[in-house]
LUMGU-371459 format. One record per residue: residue number from 1; residue in three letters; y, x, z of N, C-alpha, C in turn. Coordinates in Angstrom, 1 decimal. Each point is the difference from the previous one (the first is absolute). Layout:
% LUMGU-371459
+-----+------+--------+--------+--------+--------+--------+--------+--------+--------+--------+
|  nr | rest |   n.c2 |   n.c1 |   n.c3 |  ca.c2 |  ca.c1 |  ca.c3 |   c.c2 |   c.c1 |   c.c3 |
+-----+------+--------+--------+--------+--------+--------+--------+--------+--------+--------+
| NUM |  ALA |      Y |      X |      Z |      Y |      X |      Z |      Y |      X |      Z |
...
+-----+------+--------+--------+--------+--------+--------+--------+--------+--------+--------+
***
This chain:
% LUMGU-371459
+-----+------+--------+--------+--------+--------+--------+--------+--------+--------+--------+
|  nr | rest |   n.c2 |   n.c1 |   n.c3 |  ca.c2 |  ca.c1 |  ca.c3 |   c.c2 |   c.c1 |   c.c3 |
+-----+------+--------+--------+--------+--------+--------+--------+--------+--------+--------+
|   1 |  UNK |   20.7 |   12.3 |  -21.6 |   -0.7 |    0.3 |    1.4 |   -1.2 |    1.0 |   -0.4 |
|   2 |  UNK |    0.0 |    1.2 |    0.7 |   -1.1 |    0.9 |   -0.2 |   -1.5 |   -0.4 |    0.5 |
|   3 |  UNK |   -0.9 |    0.8 |    0.1 |   -1.3 |   -0.3 |    0.4 |    0.1 |   -0.2 |    1.6 |
|   4 |  UNK |    0.8 |    0.5 |    0.6 |    0.2 |   -0.1 |    1.4 |    0.5 |   -1.4 |    0.4 |
|   5 |  UNK |    0.8 |   -0.6 |   -0.8 |    0.4 |   -1.3 |    0.2 |   -1.0 |   -1.1 |   -0.3 |
|   6 |  UNK |   -0.7 |    0.4 |   -1.1 |   -1.3 |   -0.8 |   -0.3 |   -1.0 |   -0.2 |    1.2 |
|   7 |  UNK |   -0.3 |    1.3 |    0.6 |   -1.0 |    0.0 |    1.0 |    0.5 |   -0.5 |    1.3 |
|   8 |  UNK |    1.3 |   -0.1 |    0.1 |    0.6 |   -0.6 |    1.2 |   -0.1 |   -1.5 |   -0.1 |
|   9 |  UNK |    0.3 |   -0.5 |   -1.3 |   -0.2 |   -1.5 |   -0.2 |   -1.4 |   -0.5 |    0.3 |
|  10 |  UNK |   -0.9 |    1.0 |   -0.4 |   -1.4 |   -0.4 |    0.2 |   -0.3 |   -0.1 |    1.4 |
|  11 |  UNK |    0.4 |    1.2 |    0.8 |   -0.2 |    0.0 |    1.5 |    0.6 |   -1.2 |    0.7 |
|  12 |  UNK |    1.2 |   -0.4 |   -0.5 |    0.7 |   -1.3 |    0.7 |   -0.8 |   -1.2 |   -0.3 |
|  13 |  UNK |   -0.5 |   -0.1 |   -1.3 |   -0.9 |   -1.1 |   -0.3 |   -1.2 |   -0.1 |    0.8 |
|  14 |  UNK |   -0.8 |    1.2 |    0.4 |   -1.1 |    0.1 |    0.6 |    0.3 |   -0.3 |    1.5 |
|  15 |  UNK |    1.2 |    0.2 |    0.7 |    0.3 |   -0.3 |    1.3 |    0.1 |   -1.6 |    0.1 |
|  16 |  UNK |    0.6 |   -0.7 |   -1.1 |    0.0 |   -1.4 |    0.0 |   -1.3 |   -0.6 |    0.0 |
|  17 |  UNK |   -0.8 |    0.5 |   -0.9 |   -1.5 |   -0.4 |   -0.1 |   -0.7 |    0.1 |    1.3 |
|  18 |  UNK |    0.1 |    1.1 |    0.7 |   -0.6 |    0.4 |    1.2 |    0.5 |   -1.0 |    1.1 |
|  19 |  UNK |    1.3 |   -0.2 |    0.0 |    0.6 |   -1.1 |    1.1 |   -0.7 |   -1.3 |   -0.2 |
|  20 |  UNK |    0.0 |   -0.5 |   -1.3 |   -0.6 |   -1.3 |   -0.5 |   -1.4 |    0.0 |    0.8 |
|  21 |  UNK |   -0.8 |    1.2 |   -0.4 |   -1.4 |   -0.1 |    0.4 |   -0.2 |    0.0 |    1.6 |
|  22 |  UNK |    0.7 |    0.7 |    0.6 |    0.1 |    0.2 |    1.5 |    0.4 |   -1.4 |    0.7 |
|  23 |  UNK |    1.0 |   -0.7 |   -0.5 |    0.4 |   -1.3 |    0.4 |   -1.1 |   -0.9 |   -0.2 |
|  24 |  UNK |   -0.7 |    0.0 |   -1.1 |   -1.2 |   -0.9 |   -0.4 |   -1.2 |    0.4 |    1.1 |
|  25 |  UNK |   -0.1 |    1.2 |    0.3 |   -1.1 |    0.3 |    1.0 |    0.4 |   -0.4 |    1.4 |
|  26 |  UNK |    1.2 |    0.1 |    0.2 |    0.6 |   -0.5 |    1.4 |   -0.3 |   -1.6 |    0.1 |
|  27 |  UNK |    0.3 |   -0.8 |   -1.0 |   -0.2 |   -1.3 |   -0.2 |   -1.4 |   -0.4 |    0.2 |
|  28 |  UNK |   -0.9 |    0.9 |   -0.7 |   -1.5 |   -0.4 |    0.0 |   -0.4 |    0.3 |    1.5 |
|  29 |  UNK |    0.4 |    1.2 |    0.7 |   -0.4 |    0.1 |    1.4 |    0.5 |   -1.1 |    0.9 |
|  30 |  UNK |    1.2 |   -0.5 |   -0.3 |    0.3 |   -1.1 |    0.8 |   -0.7 |   -1.3 |   -0.1 |
|  31 |  UNK |   -0.4 |   -0.3 |   -1.4 |   -0.9 |   -1.0 |   -0.1 |   -1.5 |    0.1 |    0.7 |
|  32 |  UNK |   -0.4 |    1.3 |    0.1 |   -1.1 |    0.3 |    0.7 |    0.1 |   -0.1 |    1.6 |
|  33 |  UNK |    1.1 |   -0.5 |    0.4 |    0.3 |   -0.1 |    1.4 |    0.8 |    1.2 |    0.7 |
|  34 |  UNK |    0.3 |    1.0 |   -0.7 |    0.8 |    1.0 |    0.7 |    1.5 |   -0.4 |    0.0 |
|  35 |  UNK |    0.2 |   -0.4 |    1.2 |    1.5 |   -0.6 |    0.2 |    1.2 |    0.8 |   -0.2 |
|  36 |  UNK |   -0.2 |    1.2 |    0.3 |    0.9 |    1.1 |   -0.2 |    0.1 |    0.7 |   -1.2 |
|  37 |  UNK |   -0.7 |   -0.3 |   -1.2 |    0.0 |    0.7 |   -1.1 |    1.2 |    0.3 |   -0.7 |
|  38 |  UNK |    0.9 |   -1.0 |    0.0 |    1.2 |    0.1 |   -0.6 |    1.0 |    1.1 |    0.7 |
|  39 |  UNK |    0.0 |   -0.3 |    1.4 |    0.8 |    0.8 |    0.9 |   -0.5 |    1.5 |    0.0 |
|  40 |  UNK |   -1.2 |    0.1 |   -0.1 |   -0.6 |    1.3 |    0.0 |    0.4 |    0.8 |   -1.4 |
|  41 |  UNK |   -0.1 |   -0.8 |   -1.0 |    0.6 |    0.7 |   -1.3 |    1.3 |    0.3 |   -0.1 |
|  42 |  UNK |    1.0 |   -1.0 |    0.7 |    1.4 |    0.4 |    0.2 |    0.3 |    1.2 |    0.7 |
|  43 |  UNK |   -1.0 |    0.2 |    1.0 |    0.3 |    1.3 |    0.9 |   -0.5 |    1.2 |   -1.0 |
|  44 |  UNK |   -0.9 |   -0.1 |   -0.7 |   -0.4 |    1.0 |   -1.0 |    1.1 |    0.3 |   -1.0 |
|  45 |  UNK |    0.7 |   -1.1 |   -0.5 |    1.1 |    0.2 |   -0.8 |    1.1 |    1.0 |    0.5 |
|  46 |  UNK |    0.3 |   -0.5 |    1.3 |    1.1 |    0.6 |    0.8 |   -0.3 |    1.6 |    0.3 |
|  47 |  UNK |   -1.4 |    0.2 |    0.3 |   -0.5 |    1.5 |   -0.1 |    0.2 |    0.7 |   -1.1 |
|  48 |  UNK |   -0.3 |   -0.6 |   -1.2 |    0.3 |    0.5 |   -1.3 |    1.3 |    0.4 |   -0.3 |
|  49 |  UNK |    0.9 |   -0.9 |    0.3 |    1.5 |    0.2 |   -0.3 |    0.5 |    1.2 |    1.0 |
|  50 |  UNK |   -0.7 |    0.0 |    1.0 |    0.6 |    1.2 |    1.0 |   -0.4 |    1.3 |   -0.7 |
|  51 |  UNK |   -1.1 |    0.0 |   -0.6 |   -0.5 |    1.2 |   -0.7 |    1.0 |    0.4 |   -1.1 |
|  52 |  UNK |    0.3 |   -1.1 |   -0.8 |    1.1 |    0.3 |   -1.1 |    1.2 |    0.4 |    0.5 |
|  53 |  UNK |    0.6 |   -0.6 |    1.1 |    1.2 |    0.3 |    0.8 |    0.0 |    1.6 |    0.4 |
|  54 |  UNK |   -1.2 |    0.4 |    0.5 |    0.0 |    1.3 |    0.4 |    0.0 |    1.0 |   -1.2 |
|  55 |  UNK |   -0.6 |   -0.4 |   -1.0 |    0.4 |    0.7 |   -1.4 |    1.4 |    0.2 |   -0.4 |
|  56 |  UNK |    0.5 |   -1.2 |    0.2 |    1.5 |   -0.2 |   -0.5 |    0.9 |    1.1 |    0.7 |
|  57 |  UNK |   -0.2 |    0.1 |    1.3 |    0.7 |    0.9 |    0.9 |   -0.4 |    1.4 |   -0.2 |
|  58 |  UNK |   -1.0 |    0.3 |   -0.7 |   -0.5 |    1.3 |   -0.2 |    0.9 |    0.7 |   -1.2 |
|  59 |  UNK |   -0.6 |    1.1 |   -0.5 |    0.7 |    0.8 |   -1.0 |   -0.6 |   -0.4 |   -1.2 |
|  60 |  UNK |    0.8 |   -0.8 |   -0.7 |   -0.3 |   -0.6 |   -1.6 |    1.0 |    0.3 |   -0.9 |
|  61 |  UNK |   -0.4 |    0.2 |   -1.2 |    1.0 |    0.1 |   -1.0 |    0.5 |   -1.5 |   -0.4 |
|  62 |  UNK |    1.1 |    0.0 |   -0.7 |    0.6 |   -1.2 |   -0.3 |   -0.8 |   -1.0 |   -0.7 |
|  63 |  UNK |   -0.9 |    0.3 |   -1.0 |   -0.9 |   -0.8 |   -0.7 |   -1.1 |   -0.6 |    1.0 |
|  64 |  UNK |   -0.7 |    0.9 |    0.7 |   -1.0 |   -0.6 |    1.0 |    0.5 |   -0.8 |    1.1 |
|  65 |  UNK |    1.3 |    0.2 |    0.5 |    0.7 |   -0.8 |    0.9 |    0.3 |   -1.4 |   -0.6 |
|  66 |  UNK |    0.3 |    0.0 |   -1.2 |    0.4 |   -1.4 |   -0.6 |   -1.4 |   -0.7 |   -0.3 |
|  67 |  UNK |   -1.1 |    0.7 |   -0.2 |   -1.1 |   -0.8 |   -0.3 |   -0.5 |   -0.6 |    1.3 |
|  68 |  UNK |    0.1 |    0.8 |    1.1 |   -0.6 |   -0.5 |    1.3 |    0.9 |   -1.1 |    0.5 |
|  69 |  UNK |    1.3 |    0.2 |   -0.2 |    0.9 |   -1.2 |    0.5 |   -0.2 |   -1.2 |   -0.8 |
|  70 |  UNK |   -0.5 |    0.0 |   -1.3 |   -0.3 |   -1.0 |   -0.8 |   -1.2 |   -0.8 |    0.6 |
|  71 |  UNK |   -1.0 |    0.8 |    0.3 |   -1.3 |   -0.4 |    0.5 |    0.1 |   -0.5 |    1.4 |
|  72 |  UNK |    1.1 |    0.5 |    0.8 |    0.4 |   -0.6 |    1.5 |    0.6 |   -1.4 |   -0.4 |
|  73 |  UNK |    0.7 |   -0.1 |   -1.0 |    0.9 |   -1.2 |   -0.1 |   -1.1 |   -1.2 |   -0.5 |
|  74 |  UNK |   -0.9 |    0.3 |   -0.8 |   -1.0 |   -0.9 |   -0.3 |   -1.0 |   -0.4 |    1.1 |
|  75 |  UNK |   -0.3 |    1.1 |    0.8 |   -0.9 |   -0.2 |    1.1 |    0.7 |   -0.7 |    1.1 |
|  76 |  UNK |    1.3 |    0.1 |    0.3 |    0.7 |   -0.8 |    1.0 |    0.2 |   -1.5 |   -0.4 |
|  77 |  UNK |    0.1 |   -0.3 |   -1.4 |   -0.1 |   -1.3 |   -0.3 |   -1.5 |   -0.6 |    0.2 |
|  78 |  UNK |   -0.9 |    0.7 |   -0.3 |   -1.5 |   -0.4 |    0.2 |    0.0 |   -0.2 |    1.5 |
|  79 |  UNK |    0.4 |    0.8 |    0.7 |   -0.1 |   -0.2 |    1.6 |    0.6 |   -1.3 |    0.4 |
|  80 |  UNK |    1.3 |   -0.2 |   -0.6 |    0.7 |   -1.3 |    0.4 |   -0.7 |   -1.1 |   -0.4 |
|  81 |  UNK |   -0.6 |    0.0 |   -1.2 |   -1.0 |   -1.2 |   -0.4 |   -1.1 |   -0.2 |    1.0 |
|  82 |  UNK |   -0.8 |    1.1 |    0.3 |   -1.0 |   -0.4 |    1.0 |    0.6 |   -0.5 |    1.3 |
|  83 |  UNK |    1.1 |    0.6 |    0.5 |    0.6 |   -0.5 |    1.2 |    0.3 |   -1.4 |   -0.1 |
|  84 |  UNK |    0.6 |   -0.4 |   -1.1 |    0.2 |   -1.4 |   -0.2 |   -1.1 |   -0.9 |    0.1 |
|  85 |  UNK |   -1.1 |    0.4 |   -0.7 |   -1.4 |   -0.6 |    0.2 |   -0.4 |   -0.3 |    1.4 |
|  86 |  UNK |    0.2 |    1.2 |    0.8 |   -0.4 |   -0.1 |    1.3 |    0.9 |   -1.2 |    0.8 |
|  87 |  UNK |    1.4 |    0.2 |   -0.2 |    0.8 |   -0.8 |    0.6 |   -0.3 |   -1.6 |   -0.3 |
|  88 |  UNK |   -0.4 |   -0.2 |   -1.3 |   -0.2 |   -1.3 |   -0.5 |   -1.4 |   -0.5 |    0.4 |
|  89 |  UNK |   -0.8 |    1.0 |    0.5 |   -1.4 |   -0.3 |    0.4 |   -0.8 |   -0.6 |   -1.1 |
|  90 |  UNK |    0.2 |    0.9 |   -1.1 |   -0.7 |   -0.3 |   -1.2 |   -1.5 |    0.2 |    0.0 |
+-----+------+--------+--------+--------+--------+--------+--------+--------+--------+--------+
***
């Protein structure tokens, strides 16, 4: 794996750290009485995914397309986790 692969792994790890942070913040807001905190975060996730999808339908080289598709896959899973928390009224 060249430097590009290492940098991508770091970026992917950072997206997971950021997701964990944002979910924690949404729960903190929920505890403060903001009832729609988790739902609002889910809306933000969907918006961010739409940006990635817009990039995917654009003009990308194969390497960049694969990287963005990987981030999309991880982000879709993260969105689904938050959606399940909403459904379970966590």
